[in-house]
C-alpha positions in Angstrom: -18.4 -9.2 10.9 -17.1 -5.7 11.7 -14.5 -4.2 9.4 -12.7 -0.9 10.0 -11.3 0.9 6.9 -8.6 3.3 8.3 -6.2 4.3 5.5 -3.7 7.1 5.0 -3.9 9.4 2.0 -2.4 8.2 -1.2 0.0 11.1 -1.5 -0.4 13.1 -4.7 -3.4 11.0 -5.7 -6.4 10.6 -3.2 -7.1 11.9 0.2 -7.9 9.2 2.8 -11.6 10.0 2.7 -11.7 9.0 -1.0 -9.6 6.0 -0.4 -11.8 4.7 2.4 -15.0 5.3 0.3 -13.7 3.4 -2.7 -12.6 0.4 -0.6 -15.9 0.4 1.3 -17.9 0.4 -2.0 -16.2 -2.9 -3.1 -16.4 -4.6 0.3 -20.0 -3.8 0.7 -20.9 -5.5 -2.5 -19.5 -8.8 -1.3 -20.3 -8.4 2.4 -23.8 -6.7 2.5 -24.4 -7.8 6.0 -21.1 -6.7 7.5 -20.7 -3.6 9.6 -18.2 -1.5 7.7 -16.8 1.6 9.4 -14.7 4.1 7.5 -12.2 6.0 9.5 -9.9 7.9 7.1 -6.7 9.0 8.8 -3.6 11.1 8.2 -0.2 11.8 9.8 -0.5 15.5 10.4 0.1 16.5 6.7 -2.5 16.9 3.9 -5.9 15.5 4.7 -5.6 15.7 8.5 -8.5 18.1 8.9 -10.7 16.1 6.5 -9.8 12.8 8.2 -10.6 14.0 11.7 -13.8 15.8 10.7 -15.0 12.7 8.9 -14.0 10.4 11.8 -15.7 12.4 14.5 -18.7 13.7 12.6 -17.4 17.3 13.0 -17.9 20.3 10.8 -15.9 22.9 8.9 -15.1 26.5 9.6 -13.7 29.2 7.4 -11.7 32.4 8.1 -10.1 34.9 5.8 -6.3 35.2 6.3 -3.1 36.4 4.7 -1.6 33.7 2.5 2.1 32.9 2.5 2.8 35.8 0.1 0.2 38.1 1.6 -2.6 37.3 -0.9 -6.0 36.8 0.7 -6.9 33.2 1.4 -10.0 31.5 2.8 -8.5 29.1 5.3 -10.6 26.1 6.3 -10.2 24.2 9.6 -12.4 21.7 11.5 -14.5 21.6 14.6 -14.3 18.2 16.3 -16.4 19.1 19.4 -17.4 22.2 21.3 -13.9 22.8 22.6 -11.6 21.1 20.0 -10.5 22.4 16.6 -8.2 20.8 14.1 -6.2 22.7 11.5 -3.4 22.3 9.0 -0.9 25.1 8.7 -0.9 24.4 5.0 -4.4 25.9 4.8 -2.9 29.3 5.4 0.8 29.0 4.5 1.2 25.8 2.4 3.1 25.1 -0.8 -0.2 24.4 -2.6 -1.0 28.1 -2.2 2.0 29.3 -4.1 2.6 28.9 -7.8 5.9 27.2 -8.5 7.5 30.3 -10.1 6.7 32.4 -7.0 8.2 30.1 -4.5 10.5 32.2 -2.3 11.0 31.3 1.4 12.7 34.6 1.9 9.3 36.3 1.3 6.8 33.8 2.6 5.3 34.1 6.1 3.2 32.1 8.6 1.2 35.2 9.5 -2.0 33.5 8.3 -1.4 30.5 10.5 -1.5 32.8 13.5 -4.7 34.4 12.2 -6.3 31.0 11.9 -5.2 30.1 15.5 -6.5 33.4 16.8 -9.8 32.9 15.1 -10.2 29.5 16.8 -9.4 31.0 20.2 -11.9 33.8 19.7 -14.6 31.2 18.8 -14.0 29.6 22.2 -11.9 26.5 21.3 -9.6 25.5 24.1 -7.9 22.5 22.5 -6.2 22.8 19.2 -4.7 20.0 17.0 -2.4 21.4 14.4 -0.8 19.5 11.5 2.3 21.3 10.2 3.2 19.4 7.0 3.5 21.0 3.6 4.6 24.5 4.4 5.9 27.1 2.0 7.8 29.0 4.7 11.1 29.2 6.6 10.3 32.1 8.9 10.7 30.2 12.2 7.1 30.9 13.0 7.8 34.6 13.4 4.9 35.6 11.2 2.5 33.4 13.2 3.9 35.0 16.4 3.1 38.5 15.2 -0.5 37.5 14.4 -0.9 36.2 17.9 0.3 39.4 19.5 4.0 39.0 19.9 5.9 42.2 19.1 9.0 42.0 16.9 11.3 45.1 16.9 13.6 46.4 14.2 17.1 48.1 14.6 15.4 51.3 15.6 13.4 49.6 18.3 10.1 50.1 16.5 7.6 47.3 16.1 7.7 45.6 12.7 4.3 46.1 11.1 4.5 43.9 8.0 4.2 40.1 8.3 7.6 38.7 9.1 9.2 36.4 6.5 12.3 34.3 6.4 14.3 37.1 4.8 13.4 39.5 7.6 14.6 37.4 10.5 18.1 38.8 10.6 16.7 42.3 11.0 14.8 41.5 14.2 16.4 42.9 17.3 13.9 41.9 20.0 10.8 39.8 20.7 8.2 40.7 23.3 5.0 39.0 24.4 2.2 41.5 23.9 -1.0 41.7 26.1 -3.0 39.6 23.6 -0.6 36.6 24.0 -2.1 35.9 27.5 -4.9 34.1 25.7 -2.5 31.4 24.7 -2.3 30.3 28.3 -5.9 29.3 28.1 -5.4 26.9 25.1 -3.9 23.4 24.9 -2.1 23.0 21.6 -0.8 19.7 20.3 1.2 19.6 17.1 1.0 16.6 14.8 4.6 16.2 13.4 6.8 13.3 12.6 9.8 15.4 11.6 12.6 15.3 14.2 14.9 18.1 12.8 16.1 20.8 15.1 15.7 24.5 14.2 19.3 25.2 13.3 22.5 23.4 12.4 23.3 21.0 9.6 19.9 19.2 10.0 18.1 22.5 10.6 15.1 23.9 8.8 17.0 26.1 6.3 19.5 23.6 4.8 17.1 20.6 4.9 13.9 22.2 3.8 14.8 25.5 2.3 15.7 24.2 -1.2 12.4 22.3 -1.4 10.7 25.7 -1.0 12.7 27.6 -3.6 15.8 28.7 -1.7 19.2 28.8 -3.5 22.5 28.2 -1.6 22.8 31.9 -0.8 19.3 32.2 0.5 19.8 29.0 2.6 22.7 30.7 4.4 20.6 33.8 4.9 17.6 31.8 6.3 19.9 29.8 8.6 21.4 33.0 10.0 17.9 34.5 10.5 16.6 31.4 12.3 19.7 31.5 14.6 19.0 35.2 15.4 15.3 34.7 15.9 15.8 31.8 18.3 18.6 33.6 20.2 16.3 36.5 20.8 13.5 34.3 22.0 15.9 32.6 24.4 17.2 36.0 25.6 13.6 37.1 26.2 12.9 34.0 28.3 10.3 32.9 25.7 12.3 29.8 24.8 14.8 27.5 26.4 16.6 26.1 23.4 16.3 25.6 19.6 17.3 21.9 19.3 14.2 20.1 20.4 13.1 17.4 17.9 10.5 18.9 15.6 11.6 22.5 16.1 12.7 22.6 12.4 9.4 21.3 11.1 7.5 23.6 8.7 10.4 25.9 8.3 10.8 26.4 12.0 7.1 26.8 12.8 7.5 23.8 15.2 9.9 25.9 17.3 7.5 28.9 17.6 4.6 26.7 18.5 6.5 24.8 21.1 8.2 27.8 22.8 6.0 30.8 22.2 2.6 29.0 22.3 3.5 26.2 24.8 2.5 23.5 22.3 3.4 19.8 22.6 4.9 18.3 19.6 3.8 14.6 19.2 3.7 11.9 16.6 1.3 12.9 13.9 0.1 9.4 13.2 -0.5 8.6 16.9 -2.2 12.0 17.5 -4.6 11.5 14.6 -5.4 7.9 15.6 -6.0 9.0 19.2 -8.2 12.0 18.2 -10.2 9.9 15.8 -10.8 7.3 18.7 -9.8 4.3 16.6 -9.3 2.2 19.8 -13.0 2.6 20.7 -14.0 1.1 17.4 -11.4 -1.7 17.7 -13.0 -3.2 20.8 -15.4 -5.4 18.8 -13.8 -5.3 15.3 -12.8 -8.4 13.3 -10.5 -6.8 10.7 -8.8 -3.5 9.9 -8.0 -2.4 6.4 -5.4 0.4 6.1 -3.6 1.7 3.0 -1.0 4.1 1.6 0.3 5.2 -1.7 3.6 3.3 -1.4 4.6 0.5 1.0 8.3 -0.2 1.5 10.9 -0.9 4.1 10.1 2.5 5.7 6.5 1.6 6.4 7.5 -0.3 9.5 9.5 2.6 10.8 6.6 4.5 12.3 4.5 5.4 9.3 0.7 5.6 9.8 -0.1 2.2 8.5 2.3 0.5 10.9 0.9 2.6 13.8 -2.6 1.5 12.9 -1.5 -2.1 12.8 0.2 -1.9 16.2 -2.9 -0.2 17.7 -5.1 -3.0 16.3 -2.8 -5.7 17.5 -3.3 -4.6 21.1 -6.9 -5.7 20.6 -6.0 -8.8 18.7 -7.4 -7.5 15.4 -5.5 -8.3 12.3 -4.6 -5.6 9.8 -4.4 -5.7 6.0 -2.6 -3.1 3.9 -3.9 -2.0 0.4 -1.1 -0.1 -1.2 -0.7 1.8 -4.5 2.7 0.1 -4.9 4.7 -2.4 -2.9 8.5 -1.9 -3.2 11.4 -4.0 -2.0 11.2 -6.8 0.5 8.1 -7.1 2.6 9.8 -9.4 5.1 10.0 -6.6 7.7 6.2 -6.1 7.3 5.1 -9.7 8.0 5.2 -9.2 11.7 3.0 -6.1 11.5 0.4 -7.0 9.0 -1.7 -10.0 8.2 -1.3 -9.2 4.5 0.3 -6.6 2.3 -1.5 -6.2 -1.0 -0.8 -4.0 -4.0 -3.7 -2.6 -6.0 -1.5 -2.2 -9.1 -2.8 -3.9 -12.3 0.4 -4.5 -14.2 3.0 -2.2 -15.6 2.0 1.4 -16.5 2.9 5.0 -15.9 2.4 6.9 -12.7 -0.2 9.1 -14.3 -2.2 6.0 -15.3 -1.9 4.6 -11.8 -3.2 7.8 -10.3 -6.1 8.1 -12.7 -7.1 4.5 -12.1 -6.7 4.5 -8.3 -10.4 4.9 -7.3 -11.5 1.9 -9.5 -8.5 -0.2 -8.4 -9.3 0.5 -4.8 -12.9 -0.5 -5.4 -11.7 -3.7 -7.1 -9.3 -4.5 -4.3 -12.1 -4.0 -1.8 -14.4 -6.3 -3.7 -11.7 -9.0 -4.0 -10.9 -8.8 -0.4 -14.6 -8.9 0.4 -14.8 -12.2 -1.5 -11.9 -13.7 0.5 -13.5 -12.7 3.8 -16.9 -13.9 2.6 -15.4 -17.4 2.0 -13.6 -17.3 5.4 -16.9 -16.5 7.0 -18.7 -19.4 5.3 -16.0 -21.9 6.3 -16.4 -21.2 10.0 
């Protein structure tokens, strides 16, 4: 029997690598002769690098960059093969790098993201996979653009030297591609993103995501005006065609800069990670897939990672079981996608208790599930 364990992270609790390891420990006790493959996954947000490095047997690289507020940060990204690197923008400009009382999207910048990309290009990588979840920025990717060699000019026509932030976007009067930006033509960039918001407008980056990153109503208006100005200048310079492509508003507008200035393709985060991890190759002789997520509800079937895993497995006639931190609402919509939806909860309790107990509950769920599959195997 071959079983693939391919979970998402349990958000705010465990990365997918830890989830897969705990489930495998329980399964292996009951099915010692089974072939159990762990393939931790992600959707482009937290855990994407760890998931793909683990799934492909890759390695980690480190580069010093400017953090979102200019503080030095050691950004970690992954090597999948000789030509492919995987990174999370959050490693250089994420919310986790900013203390809550310092959150200020008027001051934060994606400059470090550009430094991380530039480092990968200098090392010879020609294919980049970039997850853009969890940002602390609303700078439209202007900071990243500077680090990659684009020139931003002020009202006097002089290049802006300091890393561009959300609050500076209104002051930019021109954008130019510098000589170093030619290197971007040698690189294929795919962006893992399941956000469909445009850059500007009512559903744009500033009104939708600004408040989450510390912006008050006045700052939201300032950021929105700045993003409008930045995108207008990019279009005027023939560096962009529009600012309303789905995903342009992701990561405070970083999606826009990656798509237009860097020529990146924005794709489904879940599908991109599954493809890069080569899940389909493992499915060809598999008997079962076990996936998992922190909370399973009606939205799971609407393109979340677990549903994409199940759909991918179904193409190979492999049934999928979900182990969830919590199952909410009706699971009727999920019955078509999964062979079973199982909660690891052990009765009522606080969220803090559930988070603390998650590793052992996942182990116990794996052991119980292993017992069921063991009996099925004996009855054949």
